[in-house]
N, C-alpha and C positions, 0 to 999 in steps of 0.2 A: 411738369415733374421736376423736382429739384434734386440735385446730386448732393449727398451728405459730404460735408468737408471732413477731411482726414486730419486729425490732430497729430502733430509730430510727437514722437516719444511713446511711451507705454503708460497705461493707467496703473500698472503695477509698480510697486516700489522695490527697492533692492531687498528689503526684508521679505516681500512676497516671493521674489525669485529664489531667495535662500530657502524659504519654506517649501517651494516646489522641488528644489534640488534634493533637500533632505528627505522629503516624502518619497521621491522617486527612488532614492537609494534603499529606503526601507521597503518600499513596495516591490522592488526587484527580488528581494529575499523571500517575500511572501509568494510571489508568482513562481519562483523556483520550487518552493515547497509544494505548491499546487501542481506543478508539472510532475514532480516526483510522485505525488498521489495519483495523478492521472495515469502515469506509466504503470504504477503498481495495480491500479484498478483494471486496466486493459490486460495486463499480464495474468492477474488472478482470474478474470473472466475468460481469458483464453484457455487457461488450465481447466476451468470449470467446463468449458465446451468439450475439451478432450475427454474429461472425466464423464461427461454425459454420454459420449460415444461408447466409452468402455462400459458404462452402466447398461446401455442398451444391448451391447454384445454379451456381457457377462454379468447379468443381473445378480445382485447380492445386497445384503443389508449395508455393509460398509461402503459399497460403491454409491449407494443412494445417499447415505449420510454425508460422505465426502463431497459429492456433487452439489447437494443442497447447501452445505456449509461453505464451499468455495463460491457459489453463486451469491449467497448472502453477503459474504465478506467483500466480494468484488463490487456489489451494488452499494454497500455502505461506504466503501472507499471512494467510489465515483461521486456519490452524493456529498460526502465530506469535502472532496476536491472542489466541487461547485460552491460549497459554503465558504471554503477558504478563499476562493476568487472574489466572493462578496465581502471579504474581510470580516468573517465571523470567528472570533477567538475560540468559541466552543468547538469549531471544526478540528482544531489541533488535538484536543482531548479525544474526540471521536476517532480520529485517525490513529492515535497512539493505542487506544483500547482495541481498535479493530486489528491492529498488527498483533497484539497479544492474544486476541481470539484466534487469529490465523495460526500462531504458534501452538496454541492449545489444541486446535484441530489436528495439526501435523503430529504433535507429540502423542496424543491419545491414539491416533491411527497407528503410529509406529510401535507404541507400547503394546497395543492389541496384537499386532502382527508378531512381535517378539514372543509374547506369551502363548499365542495359539499355534505358532509354527510347528509342524511336524513333518519329518521327511517322508513319513508314510502317506501324507496327503498328496504328494507328487505322483503324477502318473508313472507307471512302471517303466515306460520308455525313457523318461527323463531321470528317474531315480538311479538306475543302474550305472549309466556313464558318470553321473555326478559322484556316486559313492566310490566308483573305481578311481577317480582322480583325487578326490578330497578325503575319502574315508567317510564312514557313516557318522562318526562323532563330531567331525569338524564342520560339517555343513550348517548345523544350527548355530554354531559359534560364528561362522561367516555371515549368516543372515542377521543375527543379533548385532554384530559389529556394523553391518551396513545400516540398519535402522538406527543404531545409536549415533552413527555419523550423521545421518539425516537430521536427527534431533538436535545435535550440537550445531550443525550448520544453520538450521532453521532458527535456533535460539540467537545465533550471532546476527543473522539477517533481520528477522522480525524484531528482535530486541533492539538492535541498532536503529532500525527504522522507527520503532515506537519512541525511542529516546530522542531521535531527531525531530519527530513531529511534536513531542511534548515540549522540547526547547524552543520550537517556533512560536509557541503561544505568547511568550514575552515580546517577541518581535511584532506580532499582530496587535497585542495590547498597546505597545508603545506607539505603533502607527495610529491606532484609533485615538489614543490619548493626546499625542503631540502634533497631530496633523490637523490643520484647520479643515472644517467641513467642505469649503469650496475647493480646496486642493484635493481632498479625498475623492470628491465627486468628479473632478476633472480627470484624475487618473483612472477611475473606474469607467468613465465614459470613453476615454481614449482606448481602453482595452476591449471594448465591444466589437 
C-alpha cells in the first residue's frame, strides 16, 4: 500500500478564496434570517399550544379559529425557515406573507372582540367591582383601547418582520447568482 504524497500549497487560487469569503459573508445574513424565522416559528407554535389548552378548557368558535390559525402560521414559518436554509429565494416571500397572515388573524380577532364586547356578558361577580372602579361607560372604552393597542403593536411587529423577510430575498438571490456552485455546496455541506 502506498501513501499518497501531499503537495505543498492549495489547489485553490486567491480568486477561489475570495469567492469563499464573499459567499460566507452573504451566507451569514441568510442564516441569520433563517434563525429569526425559526425563533418566530417556535414562538408561534408555543402560543398555539397555549391556545389549544385554552380551547380545551373554554371551547368556543374563536378559540378554535385562533388555535388552528396559529398552528398553520407556525408550521408555515418553520417550513419556510427550512427552505431558507436550503437557499430558496421563494422562502422569503412565503415568510413575509405568513407574517401578514399572522397580523390579519390578530387584527380580525381583536376587531371581533371590540365589536362584540358587552359589560353584560361578564359574570355578575366581576361586573360589580369593575363598574364601581371604572364606571359602567368607561369599561368598553378601556377594552377597545386594549385591543386597539394590540392591533398597533402587532402591525409594528408583524409588518416589520414581513418587511425584513421581503428584503432578504435580494440577498438570497445575490448569493445564488454570484456564488459559484462549488462554494454554495461547500457552505451548505458545512452547515449540516
